ZASE-450491 format. One record per residue: x, z, y of N, C-alpha, C in turn; residue number from 1; residue in one letter. Coordinates in Angstrom, 1 decimal. Example, Ala and Ser with C-alpha at 12.3 -4.5 7.8 and 13.67 -1.06 7.14 Angstrom:
! ZASE-450491
 n_east   n_up n_north ca_east  ca_up ca_north c_east   c_up c_north num residuo
   13.2    7.8    -5.7    12.3    7.8     -4.5   13.2    7.8    -3.3   1       A
   12.8    7.1    -2.2    13.7    7.1     -1.1   12.9    7.9     0.0   2       S
//
This chain:
! ZASE-450491
 n_east   n_up n_north ca_east  ca_up ca_north c_east   c_up c_north num residuo
  -24.5  -31.1    28.2   -25.7  -30.9     28.4  -26.5  -32.1    29.1   1       M
  -27.7  -32.3    28.8   -28.5  -33.2     29.1  -28.9  -33.0    30.8   2       D
  -28.2  -34.0    31.6   -28.4  -33.8     33.1  -29.6  -34.4    33.5   3       K
  -30.5  -34.8    32.7   -31.8  -35.4     33.0  -32.9  -34.2    32.9   4       D
  -32.5  -32.9    32.5   -33.4  -31.8     32.4  -34.0  -31.4    33.8   5       L
  -35.2  -31.2    33.9   -35.8  -30.6     35.1  -36.1  -29.0    34.7   6       K
  -36.3  -28.6    33.7   -36.3  -27.2     33.4  -35.5  -26.7    32.2   7       Q
  -35.1  -25.5    32.2   -34.5  -24.8     31.2  -35.2  -23.6    30.8   8       I
  -35.3  -23.2    29.4   -35.9  -22.0     28.9  -34.8  -21.2    28.4   9       E
  -34.8  -20.0    28.7   -33.7  -19.0     28.1  -34.3  -17.8    27.8  10       L
  -33.9  -16.8    27.1   -34.2  -15.5     26.9  -33.3  -14.5    27.8  11       Y
  -34.0  -13.6    28.4   -33.2  -12.7     29.3  -32.5  -11.6    28.3  12       D
  -32.1  -10.6    29.0   -31.4   -9.4     27.9  -32.3   -8.6    27.3  13       E
  -33.8   -8.7    27.9   -34.9   -8.0     27.1  -35.6   -8.9    26.3  14       D
  -35.2  -10.0    26.0   -35.9  -10.8     24.9  -37.1  -11.7    25.5  15       G
  -37.4  -11.7    27.0   -38.4  -12.4     27.4  -38.1  -13.8    27.6  16       N
  -38.8  -14.6    27.4   -38.5  -16.1     27.8  -38.6  -16.3    29.4  17       L
  -37.6  -16.8    29.8   -37.6  -17.2     31.4  -37.4  -18.6    31.6  18       V
  -38.2  -19.3    32.2   -38.3  -20.7     32.7  -37.4  -20.9    34.1  19       K
  -36.3  -21.6    34.0   -35.5  -21.9     35.1  -35.7  -23.3    35.4  20       L
  -36.0  -23.6    36.9   -36.0  -25.0     37.4  -34.6  -25.6    37.6  21       N
  -34.4  -26.5    37.2   -33.0  -27.3     37.4  -32.9  -27.9    38.9  22       V
  -32.0  -27.4    39.7   -31.8  -28.2     40.9  -30.8  -29.1    40.9  23       V
  -29.6  -29.0    40.1   -28.6  -29.9     40.1  -27.6  -29.6    39.0  24       A
  -26.8  -30.5    38.5   -25.7  -30.3     37.6  -24.7  -30.8    38.4  25       F
  -23.3  -30.3    38.2   -22.1  -30.9     38.8  -20.9  -30.3    38.2  26       F
  -19.9  -31.2    38.2   -18.5  -30.7     37.6  -17.6  -30.2    38.8  27       D
  -16.8  -29.1    38.5   -15.9  -28.7     39.5  -14.7  -28.1    38.7  28       M
  -13.4  -28.2    39.5   -12.2  -27.5     39.0  -12.0  -26.3    39.6  29       V
  -12.0  -25.2    38.4   -11.8  -23.9     39.1  -10.5  -23.7    39.7  30       N
  -10.6  -23.0    41.0    -9.5  -23.0     41.7   -8.3  -22.1    41.0  31       P
   -8.6  -21.0    40.3    -7.8  -20.1     39.8   -7.1  -20.7    38.4  32       D
   -7.9  -21.4    37.7    -7.4  -21.9     36.3   -7.0  -23.3    36.3  33       T
   -7.5  -24.2    37.2    -7.4  -25.5     37.3   -8.2  -26.3    36.1  34       E
   -9.1  -25.5    35.5   -10.0  -25.9     34.4  -11.2  -26.5    35.0  35       E
  -11.4  -27.8    34.4   -12.7  -28.3     34.7  -13.9  -28.0    34.2  36       K
  -15.0  -27.6    34.6   -16.2  -26.8     34.1  -17.4  -27.5    34.8  37       S
  -18.4  -27.6    34.0   -19.7  -28.1     34.5  -20.7  -26.9    34.7  38       E
  -21.5  -27.1    35.8   -22.4  -25.9     36.2  -23.6  -26.5    36.5  39       Y
  -24.6  -25.7    36.4   -26.1  -25.9     36.6  -26.5  -25.0    37.7  40       V
  -27.3  -25.5    38.9   -27.9  -24.8     39.8  -29.5  -24.7    39.4  41       I
  -29.8  -23.5    39.4   -31.2  -23.2     38.9  -31.9  -22.2    39.7  42       V
  -33.2  -22.1    39.6   -34.1  -20.8     40.2  -35.2  -20.7    39.2  43       Y
  -35.4  -19.4    39.3   -36.5  -18.6     38.4  -37.9  -19.4    38.7  44       D
  -38.7  -19.7    37.5   -40.0  -20.3     37.8  -40.9  -19.4    38.9  45       D
  -40.6  -18.2    38.9   -41.6  -17.4     39.7  -41.0  -17.1    41.0  46       E
  -40.1  -17.9    41.3   -39.4  -17.8     42.7  -39.4  -19.2    43.1  47       Y
  -38.6  -19.3    44.6   -38.6  -20.5     45.3  -37.3  -20.9    45.1  48       T
  -37.0  -22.3    45.6   -35.9  -22.9     45.6  -34.8  -22.3    46.6  49       E
  -35.3  -21.3    47.5   -34.6  -20.6     48.3  -33.7  -19.4    47.5  50       D
  -34.1  -19.2    46.3   -33.5  -18.2     45.5  -32.7  -18.6    44.3  51       D
  -31.9  -19.7    44.6   -31.1  -20.5     43.7  -29.9  -19.8    43.2  52       I
  -29.4  -19.9    41.9   -28.2  -19.4     41.4  -27.5  -20.4    40.5  53       F
  -26.2  -20.0    40.1   -25.5  -21.0     39.4  -25.2  -20.4    37.9  54       A
  -25.1  -21.1    36.9   -24.7  -20.9     35.5  -23.5  -21.8    35.3  55       L
  -22.5  -21.5    34.5   -21.7  -22.3     33.9  -22.0  -22.7    32.6  56       K
  -21.8  -24.1    32.5   -22.2  -24.5     31.2  -20.8  -24.5    30.1  57       V
  -21.2  -23.9    29.0   -20.0  -23.7     28.1  -20.6  -24.4    26.9  58       G
  -19.7  -24.0    25.8   -19.9  -24.5     24.3  -19.8  -23.3    23.5  59       V
  -20.8  -22.8    22.6   -20.6  -21.8     21.6  -19.7  -22.2    20.5  60       D
  -19.4  -21.4    19.5   -18.7  -21.9     18.2  -19.2  -22.9    17.4  61       E
  -20.4  -23.2    17.4   -21.1  -24.2     16.7  -21.4  -25.4    17.4  62       D
  -20.7  -25.3    18.7   -20.9  -26.8     19.5  -22.1  -27.0    20.2  63       G
  -22.8  -25.8    20.4   -24.0  -26.0     21.1  -24.0  -25.5    22.7  64       D
  -24.8  -26.0    23.5   -24.6  -25.8     25.0  -24.9  -24.3    25.0  65       D
  -24.2  -23.7    26.0   -24.3  -22.2     26.4  -24.1  -22.2    27.8  66       L
  -25.1  -21.2    28.3   -25.3  -21.2     29.9  -24.7  -19.7    30.0  67       L
  -23.9  -19.7    31.0   -23.0  -18.4     31.1  -23.2  -18.0    32.6  68       I
  -23.5  -16.6    32.8   -23.7  -16.2     34.3  -22.3  -16.1    34.9  69       P
  -22.0  -16.4    36.1   -20.7  -16.5     36.6  -20.4  -15.0    37.3  70       I
  -19.5  -14.2    36.6   -19.1  -12.8     37.2  -17.9  -12.9    38.0  71       D
  -16.9  -14.0    37.9   -15.8  -13.9     38.9  -16.1  -14.2    40.4  72       D
  -16.0  -13.6    41.2   -16.4  -13.8     42.6  -15.5  -15.0    43.3  73       E
  -14.4  -15.3    42.9   -13.7  -16.2     43.4  -14.3  -17.7    42.8  74       V
  -14.8  -17.7    41.6   -15.3  -18.8     41.0  -16.6  -19.1    41.6  75       E
  -17.5  -17.9    41.7   -18.8  -18.1     42.3  -18.8  -18.7    43.8  76       L
  -17.8  -18.2    44.5   -17.7  -18.6     45.9  -17.3  -20.2    46.0  77       A
  -16.4  -20.4    45.0   -15.8  -22.0     44.9  -17.0  -22.8    44.5  78       A
  -18.1  -22.3    43.6   -19.2  -23.2     43.2  -20.0  -23.3    44.5  79       V
  -20.4  -22.2    45.1   -21.2  -22.1     46.2  -20.7  -23.1    47.4  80       Q
  -19.4  -23.3    47.5   -18.8  -24.1     48.6  -18.9  -25.5    48.0  81       E
  -18.8  -25.8    46.6   -18.9  -27.3     46.1  -20.3  -27.6    46.2  82       A
  -21.2  -27.0    45.9   -22.7  -27.1     45.9  -23.1  -27.4    47.5  83       Y
  -22.7  -26.6    48.4   -22.8  -26.8     49.7  -22.3  -28.2    50.2  84       D
  -21.3  -28.7    49.9   -20.4  -29.7     50.1  -21.3  -31.0    49.6  85       T
  -21.6  -30.8    48.4   -22.1  -32.1     47.6  -23.3  -32.3    48.0  86       I
  -24.2  -31.3    48.3   -25.7  -31.4     48.6  -26.1  -31.3    49.8  87       F
  -25.0  -31.1    50.9   -25.3  -30.9     52.4  -26.3  -32.0    52.9  88       A
  -26.0  -33.1    52.6   -26.6  -34.1     52.9  -28.1  -34.4    52.7  89       D
  -28.4  -33.9    51.5   -29.7  -33.9     51.0  -30.7  -33.0    51.7  90       E
  -30.4  -31.9    52.6   -31.2  -31.1     53.1  -31.8  -31.7    54.4  91       E
//
């Protein structure tokens, strides 16, 4: 995925276009699977940077980028910790 993106447009479950502002991209190793994955931290265009959330970057069967919500609480906690560690100096 292009790490220079400032905004991502996705469709929600109701088919509505949602604009997400990109805060950061980073790679991390999943503590459970030891698999390296890419993540993007975003916030909805209608909210503020205080309402950020993470999406996992994947690839679909056609080789296109796919953004996946993180449902696993252990993985989400690890992403939060990594984000806090990596970007703590920027606050």
